[in-house]
C-alpha positions as CSV (number, residue, x, y, z in Angstrom):
1,X,0.0,0.0,0.0
2,X,1.3,3.4,-0.9
3,X,1.0,6.5,1.2
4,X,-1.5,7.8,-1.3
5,X,-3.7,4.7,-1.0
6,X,-3.5,5.0,2.8
7,X,-4.8,8.6,2.7
8,X,-7.5,7.6,0.2
9,X,-8.8,5.1,2.8
10,X,-8.7,7.6,5.6
11,X,-10.2,10.4,3.6
12,X,-13.2,8.1,2.7
13,X,-14.2,7.9,6.4
14,X,-13.2,11.4,7.6
15,X,-16.8,12.8,7.5
16,X,-18.3,9.8,9.3
17,X,-19.3,10.0,13.0
18,X,-17.7,6.7,14.0
19,X,-14.5,6.8,11.9
20,X,-13.0,3.8,13.6
21,X,-16.0,1.7,12.7
22,X,-16.0,3.0,9.1
23,X,-12.2,2.4,8.6
24,X,-12.6,-1.1,10.1
25,X,-15.1,-2.0,7.4
26,X,-12.7,-0.8,4.7
27,X,-9.7,-2.6,6.3
28,X,-11.6,-5.9,6.4
29,X,-11.6,-5.8,2.6
30,X,-7.8,-5.8,2.5
31,X,-5.3,-8.6,2.7
32,X,-3.3,-9.0,5.9
33,X,-0.2,-7.7,4.2
34,X,-2.1,-4.6,3.1
35,X,-3.3,-4.1,6.6
36,X,0.4,-4.3,7.8
37,X,1.3,-1.7,5.3
38,X,-1.6,0.5,6.4
39,X,-0.3,0.3,10.0
40,X,3.2,1.1,8.9
41,X,1.9,4.3,7.3
42,X,-0.2,5.1,10.4
43,X,2.7,4.6,12.8
44,X,5.0,6.8,10.6
45,X,2.4,9.6,10.5
46,X,1.9,9.3,14.3
47,X,5.7,9.6,14.8
48,X,5.8,12.7,12.5
49,X,3.1,14.3,14.6
50,X,5.0,13.7,17.8
51,X,6.0,17.4,18.1
52,X,5.9,20.0,20.9
53,X,3.9,22.5,18.8
54,X,1.2,19.9,18.2
55,X,1.2,18.9,21.8
56,X,0.7,22.6,22.7
57,X,-2.2,22.8,20.2
58,X,-3.8,19.7,21.8
59,X,-3.2,21.2,25.3
60,X,-4.9,24.5,24.4
61,X,-7.8,22.9,22.5
62,X,-8.5,20.4,25.2
63,X,-7.8,22.6,28.2
64,X,-4.9,20.2,29.1
65,X,-3.3,17.1,27.6
66,X,-1.5,14.2,29.2
67,X,0.9,11.9,27.5
68,X,-1.8,9.4,26.7
69,X,-4.1,12.2,25.7
70,X,-1.6,13.4,23.2
71,X,-1.3,10.0,21.6
72,X,-5.1,10.0,21.2
73,X,-4.8,13.5,19.7
74,X,-2.3,12.2,17.2
75,X,-4.5,9.3,16.2
76,X,-7.5,11.6,15.9
77,X,-5.5,14.1,13.8
78,X,-4.8,11.3,11.3
79,X,-8.5,10.4,11.4
80,X,-9.4,14.0,10.3
81,X,-7.9,13.2,6.9
82,X,-4.9,14.2,4.9
83,X,-5.7,17.9,4.4
84,X,-6.2,18.7,8.0
85,X,-3.3,16.5,9.1
86,X,-0.9,18.1,6.7
87,X,-2.2,21.6,7.5
88,X,-1.7,20.9,11.2
89,X,1.9,19.7,10.6
90,X,2.6,22.8,8.5
91,X,1.0,25.1,11.1
92,X,-0.7,23.7,14.2
93,X,-2.4,27.1,14.6
94,X,-4.5,26.2,11.5
95,X,-6.6,23.9,13.8
96,X,-8.2,27.1,15.0
97,X,-10.0,27.4,11.7
98,X,-11.8,24.1,12.2
99,X,-15.1,23.7,14.0
100,X,-13.7,20.9,16.1
101,X,-14.8,22.1,19.6
102,X,-11.9,20.2,21.2
103,X,-13.0,16.8,19.7
104,X,-9.9,15.6,17.8
105,X,-8.7,12.8,20.1
106,X,-9.7,9.4,18.9
107,X,-8.0,6.5,20.8
108,X,-10.0,3.8,19.0
109,X,-8.9,4.9,15.5
110,X,-5.3,4.1,16.5
111,X,-6.1,0.4,17.2
112,X,-8.4,-0.5,14.4
113,X,-5.8,-2.1,12.1
114,X,-4.6,-4.2,15.1
115,X,-8.0,-5.5,15.8
116,X,-8.9,-6.2,12.1
117,X,-5.6,-8.0,11.5
118,X,-6.1,-10.1,14.6
119,X,-9.7,-11.0,13.5
120,X,-8.5,-12.0,10.0
121,X,-5.3,-13.9,10.9
122,X,-5.9,-15.1,14.5
123,X,-2.5,-13.6,15.4
124,X,-2.3,-11.6,18.6
125,X,-0.4,-8.6,17.2
126,X,0.1,-7.0,13.8
127,X,3.7,-7.2,12.7
128,X,5.5,-3.8,12.9
129,X,8.9,-4.4,11.4
130,X,10.1,-0.7,11.3
131,X,7.3,1.6,12.2
132,X,7.4,0.8,16.0
133,X,10.6,2.8,16.5
134,X,9.7,5.5,19.0
135,X,11.0,9.0,19.0
136,X,12.4,9.5,22.5
137,X,11.2,13.1,22.8
138,X,8.8,15.2,20.8
139,X,10.4,17.2,18.0
140,X,10.8,20.9,18.2
141,X,11.1,23.3,21.1
142,X,9.4,22.4,24.4
143,X,7.6,25.1,26.4
144,X,5.4,25.4,29.4
145,X,1.8,24.9,28.2
146,X,0.5,26.6,31.3
147,X,2.3,29.8,30.3
148,X,-0.3,32.0,28.7
149,X,2.3,34.4,27.2
150,X,4.1,31.5,25.4
151,X,0.9,30.0,24.2
152,X,-0.4,33.3,22.8
153,X,3.0,33.9,21.1
154,X,3.4,30.4,19.6
155,X,-0.2,29.5,18.8
156,X,-2.1,32.9,18.7
157,X,-5.2,31.7,16.8
158,X,-5.7,28.7,19.0
159,X,-5.0,30.7,22.1
160,X,-7.5,33.3,21.1
161,X,-10.2,30.7,20.4
162,X,-9.6,28.2,23.3
163,X,-7.2,29.9,25.8
164,X,-9.9,31.1,28.1
165,X,-11.6,27.7,28.4
């Protein structure tokens, strides 16, 4: 599966209410090796979104964001589709332009391929030859997300929209 094919699948479900259910239906039509490839792309995109500026965005939007909450945010950001994901990576402040009302996190979307693969093959875990490599720390410059001045300077649109909540 190419990255383009991955995004075509995700973009097909981005407007649905239960994206994890919709993507599971699409993944069930694939071969196990295609599901492994899907997961490789998913893991790579999750790693690319492991950045301080995106964590700051998640923190501001959600009124706080733990380590686990940020993982759920990364999964949900991918579930929003290619355009929103790539815009957010280019400028996390672009998330202020969306009518998301703090509802990006989607933990279940991150586990769909694992569950479908297990159902189809009977194996306990989807193979992850290279995409499991974790980045030890988020990329970019860390800052104190409780610092209103820093938040307003780094993510002014998000801070203006969500900072008071």
